[in-house]
C-alpha positions in Angstrom: 0.0 0.0 0.0 2.8 2.4 0.8 4.7 1.6 -2.3 1.7 2.0 -4.6 1.5 5.7 -3.7 -2.3 6.1 -3.4 -1.8 8.1 -0.2 0.4 10.6 -2.1 -2.3 11.2 -4.7 -4.7 11.9 -1.8 -2.2 14.4 -0.3 -1.9 12.3 2.9 1.2 12.1 5.0 3.1 9.0 6.2 4.5 8.8 9.7 6.9 6.0 10.4 7.2 5.6 14.1 9.0 3.1 16.4 12.0 2.6 18.6 15.6 3.5 17.7 17.4 1.2 15.3 14.5 -0.7 13.6 15.0 0.9 10.2 12.5 3.8 10.0 14.9 6.1 8.1 15.9 3.2 5.8 12.2 2.5 5.0 11.4 6.2 4.4 14.4 6.5 2.0 13.4 3.3 0.2 9.8 4.5 -0.3 11.0 7.9 -1.5 13.4 6.3 -3.9 10.7 4.0 -5.4 8.3 7.0 -5.7 11.0 9.2 -7.3 11.8 6.5 -9.8 8.1 6.4 -10.6 8.2 10.1 -11.3 6.6 11.4 -8.1 8.6 14.2 -6.4 9.1 13.6 -2.7 10.9 14.8 0.4 11.7 13.3 3.8 11.6 15.4 7.0 12.7 14.1 10.4 10.5 14.9 13.4 13.2 17.1 14.7 13.3 19.2 11.5 9.5 19.4 11.4 9.2 20.7 14.9 11.7 23.4 14.2 9.8 24.6 11.1 
């Protein structure tokens, strides 16, 4: 479901949460890469950067 990108077309966000070291950043980068290769522009923001914005 995440890789298909329907949630992007609906202008929804994706929050990946969990404890340290389980691969949240890796998963976010993998999803972003797949969507970029499909022609969908994307960006990834950490919670720390979002709270400062």
